[in-house]
C-alpha positions as CSV (number, residue, x, y, z in Angstrom):
1,M,0.1,-0.1,0.0
2,S,1.3,3.4,-0.9
3,S,2.1,5.9,1.9
4,A,-0.1,8.4,0.2
5,E,-3.3,6.1,0.4
6,P,-5.3,6.8,3.4
7,H,-5.7,4.0,6.0
8,I,-9.3,3.1,7.0
9,S,-9.4,1.3,10.1
10,E,-12.4,-0.8,11.4
11,N,-13.4,1.8,13.9
12,S,-13.4,4.7,11.3
13,R,-16.6,6.5,10.6
14,P,-17.6,8.8,7.8
15,E,-17.3,12.5,8.5
16,T,-20.9,13.1,7.6
17,R,-23.8,10.8,8.4
18,P,-26.4,10.2,5.6
19,V,-29.7,11.9,6.6
20,I,-33.0,10.1,6.1
21,R,-35.4,12.4,4.4
22,Q,-38.9,12.1,3.2
23,L,-39.3,12.7,-0.4
24,D,-42.0,15.1,-1.7
25,D,-44.9,14.0,-3.6
26,S,-43.6,15.3,-6.9
27,A,-40.4,13.2,-6.7
28,I,-42.4,10.1,-5.4
29,N,-44.7,10.6,-8.4
30,R,-41.7,10.7,-10.9
31,I,-40.2,7.5,-9.3
32,A,-43.7,5.8,-9.5
33,A,-44.0,6.9,-13.3
34,G,-40.7,5.2,-13.9
35,E,-42.4,1.9,-13.0
36,V,-45.8,2.3,-14.4
37,V,-45.2,4.5,-17.4
38,E,-42.3,2.9,-19.3
39,R,-43.1,4.4,-22.8
40,P,-46.1,6.0,-24.6
41,A,-47.7,2.7,-25.1
42,S,-47.7,2.1,-21.2
43,A,-49.6,5.4,-20.8
44,V,-52.2,4.3,-23.5
45,K,-52.7,1.0,-21.7
46,E,-53.4,2.6,-18.4
47,L,-55.9,5.2,-19.8
48,V,-57.8,2.8,-22.1
49,E,-57.9,0.3,-19.2
50,N,-59.6,3.1,-17.0
51,A,-62.0,3.8,-19.7
52,I,-63.0,0.1,-19.9
53,D,-63.4,0.0,-16.1
54,A,-65.6,3.1,-16.4
55,G,-68.1,1.0,-18.6
56,A,-67.4,2.7,-21.8
57,T,-68.7,1.1,-25.0
58,R,-66.7,3.2,-27.5
59,I,-63.1,4.4,-27.1
60,T,-61.2,6.5,-29.2
61,V,-57.4,7.0,-28.9
62,E,-55.6,9.7,-30.8
63,I,-51.8,10.0,-30.8
64,A,-49.3,12.4,-32.3
65,D,-45.6,11.7,-33.0
66,G,-45.7,8.2,-31.6
67,G,-47.5,9.5,-28.5
68,K,-44.6,11.6,-27.4
69,T,-46.3,14.9,-27.9
70,L,-50.1,13.9,-27.7
71,I,-52.2,11.0,-26.3
72,R,-56.0,11.7,-26.1
73,V,-58.3,9.0,-25.1
74,T,-62.1,9.8,-25.4
75,D,-64.7,7.3,-23.9
76,D,-68.5,7.3,-23.2
77,G,-68.2,5.8,-19.7
78,C,-69.7,6.8,-16.5
79,G,-67.5,10.0,-16.1
80,M,-66.4,11.8,-12.9
81,T,-67.9,14.6,-10.8
82,P,-66.0,17.9,-10.3
83,E,-65.4,16.8,-6.7
84,D,-63.8,13.4,-7.9
85,L,-61.2,15.1,-10.3
86,P,-58.6,16.3,-7.6
87,L,-59.0,12.9,-5.9
88,A,-58.3,11.0,-9.0
89,L,-54.9,12.8,-9.2
90,S,-54.0,11.8,-5.7
91,R,-51.7,8.9,-5.2
92,H,-53.3,5.6,-4.3
93,A,-56.8,7.0,-4.7
94,T,-59.1,4.6,-6.8
95,S,-62.8,3.6,-7.1
96,K,-61.9,0.1,-8.1
97,I,-61.3,-1.4,-4.7
98,D,-61.8,-0.5,-1.0
99,G,-58.5,-1.9,0.1
100,T,-59.9,-4.6,2.4
101,D,-59.1,-7.5,0.1
102,L,-56.3,-7.2,-2.6
103,L,-57.2,-10.6,-4.0
104,N,-60.6,-10.0,-4.9
105,I,-60.0,-7.8,-7.9
106,H,-62.5,-7.6,-10.9
107,T,-61.1,-4.5,-12.7
108,F,-58.0,-3.6,-14.7
109,G,-56.9,-0.9,-12.5
110,F,-56.7,-1.0,-8.7
111,R,-53.3,0.6,-7.7
112,G,-54.4,4.3,-8.1
113,E,-51.0,5.2,-9.6
114,A,-51.5,5.8,-13.2
115,L,-53.0,9.3,-13.4
116,P,-50.9,10.9,-10.8
117,S,-47.8,9.3,-12.4
118,L,-48.8,10.6,-15.8
119,G,-49.4,14.2,-14.4
120,A,-45.9,14.0,-12.7
121,V,-44.0,13.5,-16.0
122,G,-46.4,15.2,-18.6
123,R,-49.1,17.8,-19.1
124,L,-52.2,16.1,-18.2
125,T,-55.7,17.5,-18.7
126,I,-59.0,15.5,-17.7
127,T,-62.5,16.7,-18.7
128,S,-65.2,14.6,-17.6
129,R,-69.0,14.6,-17.0
130,A,-71.0,12.2,-14.9
131,A,-74.8,11.7,-15.3
132,G,-76.7,14.5,-13.3
133,Y,-73.7,16.7,-13.0
134,E,-72.0,19.5,-14.8
135,A,-68.9,18.9,-16.8
136,A,-65.5,19.8,-15.3
137,Q,-61.9,20.1,-16.2
138,I,-58.7,19.7,-14.2
139,R,-55.1,20.2,-15.3
140,V,-51.6,19.1,-13.9
141,S,-48.3,19.8,-15.4
142,G,-45.1,18.3,-13.9
143,G,-46.9,17.4,-10.7
144,K,-48.3,20.9,-10.2
145,L,-52.2,20.8,-9.8
146,E,-54.4,23.6,-11.2
147,P,-57.9,24.2,-9.6
148,V,-61.1,22.5,-11.2
149,K,-63.0,24.7,-13.7
150,P,-66.2,24.2,-15.8
151,A,-66.0,22.7,-19.1
152,A,-68.1,21.7,-22.0
153,L,-68.7,18.0,-22.5
154,R,-71.9,15.9,-23.2
155,A,-70.9,12.7,-21.5
156,G,-68.0,10.5,-20.6
157,T,-64.4,11.6,-20.2
158,I,-61.5,13.0,-22.1
159,V,-58.0,12.5,-21.0
160,E,-55.4,14.5,-22.8
161,L,-51.6,13.9,-22.2
162,R,-49.1,16.2,-23.9
163,D,-45.4,16.4,-24.0
164,L,-44.8,13.0,-22.1
165,F,-41.6,13.0,-20.1
166,F,-41.0,16.7,-20.3
167,A,-40.5,16.8,-16.6
168,T,-38.0,13.9,-16.9
169,P,-35.9,14.8,-20.0
170,A,-33.5,11.8,-19.5
171,R,-36.3,9.5,-20.1
172,L,-36.9,10.9,-23.7
173,K,-33.4,9.7,-24.7
174,F,-34.5,6.1,-24.3
175,M,-37.5,6.5,-26.5
176,R,-37.6,4.8,-29.9
177,T,-38.6,6.3,-33.3
178,D,-42.1,7.7,-33.8
179,R,-42.9,4.7,-35.9
180,A,-41.7,2.1,-33.4
181,E,-43.6,4.0,-30.6
182,S,-46.8,4.0,-32.7
183,Q,-46.5,0.3,-33.4
184,A,-46.3,-0.4,-29.7
185,I,-49.4,1.7,-29.1
186,S,-51.3,-0.1,-31.8
187,D,-50.3,-3.5,-30.4
188,T,-51.4,-2.3,-27.0
189,V,-54.9,-1.2,-28.3
190,K,-55.2,-4.3,-30.3
191,R,-54.6,-6.5,-27.2
192,L,-57.2,-4.7,-25.1
193,A,-59.6,-4.9,-28.1
194,M,-59.4,-8.6,-28.3
195,A,-60.1,-8.8,-24.3
196,E,-63.3,-6.8,-24.9
197,P,-65.3,-7.6,-28.1
198,S,-68.3,-5.6,-26.9
199,V,-66.4,-2.4,-26.8
200,G,-65.7,-0.3,-30.0
201,F,-62.0,0.8,-30.5
202,T,-60.7,3.5,-32.8
203,L,-57.0,4.4,-33.0
204,R,-56.1,7.6,-35.0
205,D,-52.8,9.1,-35.7
206,V,-53.1,13.1,-35.8
207,S,-49.4,13.8,-36.3
208,G,-49.2,17.1,-38.3
209,G,-52.6,18.3,-37.4
210,G,-56.1,17.8,-38.8
211,D,-58.3,14.8,-38.4
212,G,-55.5,12.5,-39.0
213,R,-55.8,8.9,-40.3
214,V,-57.4,5.8,-38.7
215,T,-54.8,3.1,-38.2
216,F,-57.0,0.8,-36.4
217,R,-60.7,0.4,-36.0
218,A,-62.8,-2.5,-34.3
219,D,-66.8,-2.0,-34.1
220,P,-68.4,-3.3,-30.9
221,L,-69.8,-6.9,-31.3
222,S,-72.8,-8.6,-29.6
223,G,-74.2,-11.9,-29.4
224,D,-72.7,-15.2,-28.4
225,L,-69.3,-15.1,-26.6
226,F,-67.4,-17.2,-29.2
227,D,-69.1,-15.5,-32.2
228,A,-68.2,-12.0,-30.8
229,L,-64.6,-13.2,-30.1
230,H,-64.3,-14.8,-33.4
231,G,-65.3,-11.7,-35.1
232,R,-63.0,-9.5,-33.1
233,L,-60.0,-11.8,-33.8
234,A,-60.8,-11.6,-37.4
235,S,-60.6,-7.9,-37.4
236,V,-57.4,-7.8,-35.2
237,L,-55.4,-10.7,-36.2
238,G,-56.8,-11.1,-39.8
239,R,-59.3,-13.3,-41.6
240,E,-56.8,-16.0,-42.3
241,F,-56.3,-16.7,-38.5
242,A,-59.9,-16.9,-38.0
243,E,-60.4,-19.3,-40.7
244,N,-57.6,-21.7,-39.5
245,A,-58.3,-21.3,-35.8
246,L,-59.7,-24.0,-33.6
247,K,-62.3,-23.2,-30.9
248,I,-61.0,-24.0,-27.3
249,D,-63.5,-24.3,-24.5
250,A,-62.5,-26.5,-21.3
251,T,-63.1,-26.2,-17.5
252,R,-61.2,-27.8,-14.7
253,E,-61.6,-27.3,-11.0
254,G,-63.1,-23.7,-11.2
255,I,-60.6,-22.5,-14.0
256,R,-62.1,-22.0,-17.5
257,L,-60.0,-21.9,-20.6
258,Y,-61.4,-20.5,-23.9
259,G,-60.5,-18.8,-27.1
260,Y,-58.9,-19.9,-30.5
261,A,-55.6,-21.6,-31.4
262,A,-54.4,-21.9,-35.0
263,L,-53.7,-25.1,-36.7
264,P,-50.0,-26.2,-36.7
265,T,-49.8,-25.6,-40.4
266,Y,-50.7,-21.9,-39.6
267,S,-47.5,-21.2,-37.7
268,R,-45.3,-18.0,-37.5
269,G,-41.6,-17.5,-37.5
270,A,-41.7,-15.7,-34.2
271,A,-43.8,-15.7,-31.1
272,V,-45.7,-12.5,-32.3
273,A,-49.1,-14.1,-32.6
274,Q,-49.5,-15.3,-29.0
275,F,-52.1,-13.6,-26.9
276,L,-52.7,-14.7,-23.4
277,F,-55.4,-13.1,-21.0
278,V,-56.2,-13.9,-17.3
279,N,-59.7,-12.6,-16.4
280,T,-59.6,-10.5,-19.5
281,R,-56.4,-8.9,-18.5
282,P,-53.5,-9.1,-21.2
283,V,-50.5,-10.8,-19.5
284,K,-47.0,-12.0,-20.6
285,D,-46.6,-15.0,-18.2
286,K,-43.6,-17.3,-18.8
287,M,-45.5,-20.3,-17.5
288,L,-48.4,-19.8,-19.7
289,T,-46.3,-19.2,-22.6
290,G,-44.4,-22.5,-21.9
291,A,-47.6,-24.3,-21.6
292,L,-48.6,-22.9,-25.0
293,R,-45.3,-24.2,-26.5
294,A,-45.7,-27.6,-24.8
295,A,-49.1,-28.2,-26.4
296,Y,-47.6,-27.7,-29.8
297,F,-44.3,-29.4,-29.0
298,D,-44.8,-32.4,-31.3
299,F,-46.4,-30.6,-34.2
300,L,-43.9,-27.7,-35.0
301,S,-40.2,-27.5,-35.7
302,R,-38.2,-25.6,-33.3
303,D,-38.0,-22.4,-35.6
304,R,-41.7,-22.2,-35.7
305,H,-44.2,-20.8,-33.3
306,P,-48.0,-21.4,-32.7
307,A,-50.6,-18.7,-33.1
308,A,-53.4,-18.4,-30.3
309,A,-55.6,-16.0,-28.3
310,L,-56.4,-17.8,-25.1
311,F,-58.5,-16.4,-22.2
312,I,-58.3,-18.0,-18.7
313,D,-61.4,-17.1,-16.4
314,C,-61.2,-18.0,-12.6
315,D,-62.0,-16.7,-9.4
316,P,-59.9,-13.7,-8.5
317,Q,-58.8,-15.4,-5.3
318,L,-57.0,-18.1,-7.4
319,V,-54.8,-15.6,-9.1
320,D,-52.7,-12.7,-7.8
321,V,-52.4,-9.8,-10.2
322,N,-50.5,-7.6,-7.7
323,V,-47.1,-8.8,-8.5
324,H,-45.9,-6.1,-10.9
325,P,-46.6,-2.3,-11.1
326,A,-47.7,-2.7,-14.7
327,K,-49.9,-5.6,-13.8
328,S,-48.6,-7.6,-16.8
329,E,-47.5,-10.6,-14.7
330,V,-49.8,-13.0,-12.7
331,R,-49.1,-15.7,-10.2
332,F,-51.5,-18.7,-9.8
333,R,-52.1,-20.4,-6.5
334,D,-51.9,-23.8,-8.4
335,P,-49.8,-22.9,-11.5
336,G,-49.8,-26.8,-12.5
337,L,-53.6,-26.8,-12.8
338,A,-53.5,-23.9,-15.2
339,R,-50.7,-25.3,-17.2
340,G,-52.1,-28.7,-17.4
341,L,-55.5,-27.2,-18.6
342,I,-53.8,-25.4,-21.4
343,V,-51.8,-28.3,-22.6
344,S,-54.5,-30.9,-22.5
345,S,-57.2,-28.7,-24.0
346,L,-55.0,-27.5,-26.9
347,R,-53.9,-31.2,-27.7
348,H,-57.5,-32.5,-27.5
349,A,-58.6,-29.6,-30.0
350,L,-55.6,-30.5,-32.3
351,A,-56.5,-34.3,-32.2
352,E,-60.2,-33.5,-33.0
353,A,-59.0,-31.4,-36.0
354,G,-57.8,-34.7,-37.5
355,H,-56.2,-34.2,-40.9
356,R,-57.3,-30.7,-41.4
357,A,-54.6,-28.2,-42.8
358,S,-54.7,-24.6,-43.0
359,T,-56.3,-22.7,-45.9
360,T,-53.2,-20.4,-46.2
361,V,-51.5,-23.5,-47.8
362,A,-54.0,-23.7,-50.7
363,G,-53.8,-19.8,-51.1
364,A,-50.1,-20.1,-51.3
365,T,-50.4,-22.7,-54.0
366,L,-53.0,-20.7,-56.1
367,G,-50.7,-17.8,-55.8
368,A,-47.8,-19.8,-57.2
369,M,-50.0,-21.0,-60.0
370,K,-51.3,-17.6,-61.2
371,P,-49.7,-16.5,-64.5
372,E,-47.3,-13.7,-64.5
373,Q,-48.5,-10.2,-65.2
374,S,-47.4,-8.9,-68.7
375,T,-44.5,-6.5,-68.7
376,A,-45.6,-5.0,-72.0
377,A,-46.2,-1.4,-72.4
378,S,-49.5,-0.1,-71.5
379,G,-52.2,-0.7,-74.2
380,A,-50.1,-3.6,-75.8
381,P,-52.1,-6.7,-76.3
382,R,-51.4,-9.4,-73.9
383,I,-49.7,-12.5,-75.2
384,Y,-51.3,-15.8,-73.9
385,Q,-49.5,-19.0,-73.5
386,M,-51.6,-20.7,-76.3
387,D,-50.2,-18.1,-78.8
388,R,-46.7,-19.8,-78.2
389,P,-47.1,-23.5,-79.0
390,S,-44.8,-25.9,-77.3
391,Y,-42.1,-27.7,-79.0
392,G,-44.2,-30.9,-79.2
393,A,-47.1,-29.1,-80.8
394,R,-44.9,-27.4,-83.4
395,S,-43.4,-30.9,-84.2
396,L,-46.7,-32.4,-84.8
397,S,-47.8,-29.4,-86.9
398,Y,-44.6,-29.6,-89.1
399,A,-45.1,-33.3,-89.3
400,A,-48.6,-32.9,-90.6
401,Q,-47.6,-30.3,-93.1
402,C,-44.8,-32.7,-94.4
403,P,-46.4,-36.0,-95.2
404,G,-44.0,-38.9,-95.1
405,Q,-41.3,-37.4,-92.9
406,P,-40.2,-40.0,-90.3
407,Q,-40.3,-39.3,-86.5
408,A,-37.4,-39.4,-84.4
409,P,-37.0,-42.9,-82.8
410,S,-36.9,-41.4,-79.2
411,N,-40.1,-39.5,-79.6
412,D,-43.2,-41.0,-78.2
413,A,-45.5,-38.7,-80.1
414,L,-47.9,-39.9,-82.7
415,P,-46.4,-41.2,-86.1
416,S,-46.2,-38.6,-88.8
417,Q,-49.4,-38.5,-90.8
418,G,-50.5,-36.6,-93.9
419,F,-53.6,-34.4,-94.4
420,A,-55.6,-37.5,-95.7
421,E,-54.9,-39.5,-92.7
422,L,-55.5,-36.5,-90.2
423,A,-58.8,-35.7,-91.7
424,G,-60.6,-38.8,-90.1
425,A,-58.4,-39.0,-87.0
426,Y,-59.8,-35.7,-85.3
427,S,-63.1,-34.5,-84.6
428,G,-64.7,-31.7,-82.7
429,R,-67.8,-33.9,-81.9
430,V,-68.3,-34.5,-78.1
431,T,-70.0,-38.0,-77.4
432,E,-71.0,-39.7,-74.2
433,V,-68.9,-42.8,-73.5
434,A,-70.5,-45.4,-71.3
435,E,-68.3,-46.4,-68.3
436,A,-67.2,-50.0,-68.3
437,P,-68.2,-52.0,-65.2
438,V,-65.6,-52.9,-62.7
439,A,-64.9,-56.6,-62.5
440,P,-64.6,-58.4,-59.2
441,G,-60.9,-58.2,-58.0
442,Q,-59.8,-55.7,-60.6
443,P,-57.1,-53.3,-59.1
444,L,-57.9,-49.7,-58.5
445,D,-55.4,-48.6,-61.0
446,T,-57.9,-46.5,-63.2
447,P,-60.1,-43.7,-62.3
448,E,-63.1,-45.7,-63.2
449,A,-62.1,-48.3,-60.5
450,A,-62.2,-45.8,-57.6
451,A,-64.6,-46.7,-54.8
452,P,-68.2,-45.3,-55.4
453,G,-68.9,-42.2,-53.5
454,A,-65.2,-41.8,-52.6
455,E,-65.2,-38.2,-54.0
456,R,-67.5,-37.2,-51.2
457,L,-65.0,-38.1,-48.5
458,P,-62.8,-35.3,-47.1
459,L,-59.7,-36.3,-49.1
460,G,-61.6,-37.6,-52.0
461,A,-60.6,-40.5,-54.3
462,A,-57.2,-41.0,-55.9
463,R,-57.1,-40.3,-59.6
464,G,-53.4,-40.5,-60.2
465,Q,-49.8,-40.1,-59.3
466,V,-47.3,-37.5,-60.6
467,H,-43.5,-37.5,-60.4
468,E,-44.0,-40.6,-58.3
469,N,-44.5,-38.6,-55.2
470,Y,-47.7,-36.6,-55.4
471,I,-51.1,-38.3,-55.2
472,I,-53.9,-36.3,-57.1
473,A,-57.3,-37.0,-55.7
474,Q,-60.7,-35.7,-56.7
475,T,-63.1,-34.4,-54.0
476,A,-66.7,-33.4,-54.3
477,D,-65.9,-29.7,-54.9
478,G,-62.2,-29.7,-55.9
479,M,-59.1,-31.7,-55.8
480,V,-56.4,-32.7,-53.3
481,I,-52.5,-32.8,-53.9
482,V,-50.9,-35.3,-51.4
483,D,-47.2,-35.6,-50.6
484,Q,-47.1,-39.2,-50.1
485,H,-43.8,-39.5,-48.3
486,A,-44.6,-36.7,-45.7
487,A,-48.1,-38.1,-45.2
488,H,-47.1,-41.6,-44.7
489,E,-44.2,-40.4,-42.4
490,R,-46.7,-38.8,-40.2
491,L,-49.0,-41.8,-40.1
492,V,-46.1,-44.2,-39.1
493,Y,-44.9,-41.6,-36.4
494,E,-48.3,-41.4,-34.9
495,K,-48.5,-45.3,-34.7
496,L,-45.1,-45.5,-33.1
497,K,-46.1,-42.7,-30.5
498,R,-49.3,-44.7,-29.8
499,Q,-47.4,-47.9,-29.2
500,M,-45.0,-46.1,-27.0
501,A,-47.8,-44.6,-24.8
502,E,-49.4,-48.0,-24.6
503,N,-46.2,-50.0,-23.7
504,G,-44.1,-47.3,-22.2
505,V,-40.5,-46.3,-22.9
506,A,-38.1,-49.2,-22.3
507,A,-35.3,-48.3,-19.8
508,Q,-31.8,-49.7,-20.1
509,A,-30.2,-50.3,-16.6
510,L,-26.7,-48.9,-16.3
511,L,-24.1,-51.5,-15.2
512,I,-22.4,-48.8,-13.2
513,P,-24.7,-46.0,-12.1
514,E,-23.4,-42.6,-13.1
515,I,-23.1,-40.1,-10.3
516,V,-23.7,-36.5,-11.0
517,E,-22.7,-33.8,-8.6
518,L,-25.1,-30.8,-8.4
519,S,-25.8,-27.8,-6.0
520,D,-28.5,-27.9,-3.5
521,N,-31.1,-26.1,-5.6
522,E,-30.4,-28.2,-8.7
523,C,-30.6,-31.4,-6.7
524,A,-33.9,-30.5,-5.2
525,C,-35.2,-29.4,-8.6
526,L,-34.2,-32.5,-10.4
527,L,-35.7,-34.9,-7.8
528,G,-38.8,-33.0,-7.9
529,V,-39.4,-34.1,-11.5
530,A,-37.9,-37.7,-11.0
531,D,-41.2,-39.3,-11.4
532,E,-41.9,-37.5,-14.8
533,L,-38.5,-38.4,-16.2
534,A,-39.0,-42.1,-15.1
535,K,-42.0,-42.3,-17.5
536,F,-39.6,-41.7,-20.4
537,G,-36.9,-44.3,-19.2
538,L,-34.6,-42.0,-17.3
539,G,-34.3,-43.3,-13.7
540,I,-32.6,-41.1,-11.1
541,E,-32.4,-41.2,-7.2
542,A,-30.6,-39.3,-4.6
543,F,-27.1,-40.5,-3.8
544,G,-26.3,-38.6,-0.6
545,G,-25.5,-34.9,-0.2
546,T,-26.2,-32.9,-3.4
547,A,-25.4,-35.9,-5.8
548,V,-27.8,-37.8,-7.7
549,A,-27.4,-41.2,-9.3
550,V,-28.5,-42.0,-12.9
551,R,-29.4,-45.8,-12.9
552,E,-31.5,-46.0,-16.0
553,T,-31.6,-44.3,-19.4
554,P,-34.0,-44.8,-22.3
555,A,-33.0,-47.8,-24.4
556,I,-34.0,-46.3,-27.6
557,L,-31.4,-43.5,-27.2
558,G,-28.5,-46.1,-27.0
559,E,-25.3,-44.9,-25.3
560,V,-25.8,-41.3,-23.8
561,N,-23.9,-39.0,-21.8
562,A,-26.0,-38.9,-18.7
563,E,-24.3,-36.1,-16.8
564,A,-24.6,-33.8,-20.0
565,M,-28.3,-34.8,-20.4
566,I,-28.9,-34.0,-16.7
567,K,-27.4,-30.5,-17.2
568,D,-29.5,-29.8,-20.1
569,I,-32.6,-30.8,-18.4
570,L,-31.7,-28.4,-15.4
571,D,-31.2,-25.6,-17.8
572,E,-34.7,-26.2,-19.4
573,L,-36.2,-26.4,-15.8
574,S,-34.5,-23.1,-14.8
575,D,-35.6,-21.3,-18.0
576,Q,-39.0,-22.7,-18.7
577,G,-40.1,-24.2,-15.5
578,E,-40.2,-27.7,-17.2
579,S,-38.2,-30.1,-19.3
580,Q,-39.1,-31.9,-22.4
581,L,-35.6,-32.7,-23.3
582,V,-35.9,-36.5,-22.8
583,Q,-39.1,-36.7,-24.6
584,A,-37.9,-34.5,-27.3
585,K,-34.8,-36.9,-28.0
586,I,-37.0,-40.0,-27.9
587,E,-39.6,-38.6,-30.3
588,A,-36.9,-37.3,-32.5
589,I,-35.7,-40.9,-33.0
590,L,-39.3,-42.0,-33.5
591,S,-39.4,-39.4,-36.1
592,R,-36.4,-40.7,-38.0
593,V,-37.5,-44.2,-37.7
594,A,-41.0,-43.1,-39.3
595,C,-39.0,-41.3,-42.0
596,H,-36.9,-44.3,-43.0
597,G,-40.0,-46.7,-42.8
598,S,-42.5,-44.6,-44.7
599,I,-43.2,-44.6,-48.5
600,R,-40.2,-43.1,-50.3
601,S,-40.4,-40.5,-52.8
602,G,-40.1,-42.1,-56.3
603,R,-42.2,-45.2,-55.6
604,R,-45.1,-45.8,-57.9
605,M,-48.3,-46.6,-55.9
606,R,-51.3,-48.6,-57.2
607,G,-54.7,-47.0,-56.9
608,E,-55.8,-49.1,-54.0
609,E,-52.7,-48.1,-52.1
610,M,-53.3,-44.5,-52.7
611,N,-56.9,-44.6,-51.5
612,A,-56.0,-46.5,-48.4
613,L,-53.4,-43.9,-47.7
614,L,-56.1,-41.1,-48.0
615,R,-58.5,-43.1,-45.8
616,E,-55.9,-43.6,-43.1
617,M,-55.1,-39.9,-43.3
618,E,-58.7,-39.1,-42.5
619,A,-58.8,-41.4,-39.5
620,T,-55.4,-40.2,-38.0
621,P,-55.2,-37.1,-35.9
622,H,-52.4,-34.6,-36.8
623,S,-52.0,-36.0,-40.4
624,G,-52.5,-32.6,-42.0
625,Q,-48.9,-31.7,-41.3
626,C,-45.6,-33.9,-41.2
627,N,-43.3,-34.4,-38.3
628,H,-41.6,-31.0,-39.1
629,G,-44.9,-28.9,-39.2
630,R,-45.1,-28.6,-42.9
631,P,-48.5,-29.6,-44.7
632,T,-48.8,-33.1,-46.0
633,Y,-51.6,-32.1,-48.6
634,V,-53.0,-29.1,-50.5
635,E,-56.7,-28.8,-51.2
636,L,-57.8,-26.7,-54.1
637,K,-61.5,-25.8,-54.6
638,L,-63.0,-26.1,-57.9
639,A,-64.1,-22.5,-58.0
640,D,-60.5,-21.4,-57.4
641,I,-59.3,-23.7,-60.2
642,E,-61.7,-22.3,-62.7
643,R,-60.7,-18.8,-61.7
644,L,-57.2,-19.7,-62.7
645,F,-58.4,-20.5,-66.2
646,G,-60.7,-17.5,-66.5
647,R,-63.9,-19.6,-66.3
648,T,-65.6,-17.3,-63.8
């Protein structure tokens, strides 16, 4: 130690003792605003939730410059009296609860922090009118409250927030671009719109002045819960989601799960279409998201994500929403019950969907088949394919014009003929040809030999095979193209899984148990799921201290590194609260076995084989997608096919 450095003894004390002070209300509100109001979208969320709690049926949100300069929320709710306005801007003042029971919460808001926090960091104006009272207005700027004064308003409430974070300029440096903030506000409004189908929402961007432009609109819906919810999801998430979503409705021990979940073939490249609600409150909960991922675990590849809008309704006593200032996280009294309900309900719905695949697959197919638009100058006549004959057509034409010219030996076209021979060979007359009866035992190699009425089945009757891989089937109102290898691979995979579920996973006992040293928490966590791991052939038990002994491993995996597997399982448990590693490894092997044991591409199939494959697909759940989440067939409606040829 240098002699210049001061020596601090154990008995030394600082020269000045820190003084404990009571912060003023303005500082307290600015600190609270940092928790509640993270960005303009957070302010919109709080204000719209207040409007919904006030019983509004129509809510209009107007923003400017991504909400940084203006956020205006107008509703037709119950409104507030002139005496209520100053109290509404006081900390921890709320009409939602009386404070006796923090678990019995039936509204979005209950903390009484949003309005005073917004008034502390921006310029807030509230104009409101309750039934039987005159309209009144109050303003607060940077925490400085102005007196209440009369105003003009027919009913409801208008909350106007200008210059957000002007009182805390440092926060403005963390704001993103106007476009990014506007997108975040739009996402927030859409989530709340999904939660309340009976409420109308309008989002308008008024940047630059004037009436602005409407960026989102959802009219209020009435009627049955699922009809209203389906209509609202169609307007928010798009018609394609609504067409390819499965209805979910299940109840278990006082918890109800309802909503819509999309087919596996309607998946996304990121988890951007997953919306979860608890008692209509939008939440982002790791446990619920993990349950959704687990339900689709066997139907999607790792780079694809399911799309769903799921609602959990339960007694408020069973869930705690007061675990985060933004109220975006919840904690269930029995998280295993909620998770199990999501997984079992979704898997049951996916199984009931059977062979169904998303309509977007057909849409993409039709899009690929549409002829390219002409690049000729405007007004130039379009050149159709029929005006440019193929090489084969030109060869026949030349041969007809040159009688006696020999055909190339490798060409399978008709032999060369002169005009005299061609005169009787072709005719424009259309005559009905009687179908020949099918003899007993005749193979189904021809279209006439298809089973009677097979076209009325979901996947129709096989009519042929092209490129030794794709089965063409005719349905009552269109056609189906089946990837024979992908379809059969899924059928074999489902059969192997069914056999494994019935007979269990064979375990292979290790001659010398492998001892794995862990920490206290890791050991307790791993032993807590020992029974679940045993179902998949991984046998572990406590070995004393913080060590575990691995005595059995799944026989189908062959030789494995038990310690590495245990570490990976613990990582999954820490990150997701569950582990599907062993199951994933086993099912990956089953998938490879199914791939090698299925019908290979390039194999020619007889008619009865093709029809048998179609019937088995109709009877097997999840046959609409292969083991990697890709579609196994494409269905094209006759009307769409005719539209391709301009026959509409």
